[in-house]
C-alpha positions, 0 to 999 in steps of 0.5 A: 456492663457488669454480670450476675451470678445465678445459684440454684437454690432449690430443687425442681423436683415437683416443678413442671417441667419447663421450669426444668427446662429453664433451669437447664437452659441457665447451665444449672446442673445440681443444687448449689451450683453457680454460672455467670451470665450476662444481663441481657434481656432474655437471660433476666427473663428466664431467671424472673420464671424461675424466680423461686428456685434460684438466688441472683447476685450482681458482680461488680 
């Protein structure tokens, strides 16, 4: 199974506390910080909720 790389591209300032918690749960700490995850349904759901703040790439 291929991994995905999630990168925080936009600040969470001005967004809801719930969206900030999702960013924390993904392991993102600052702008341009990237983390690798397995594309499980829970991870994909979190990414979908904050898609306007992150960028997603698929690793082969």
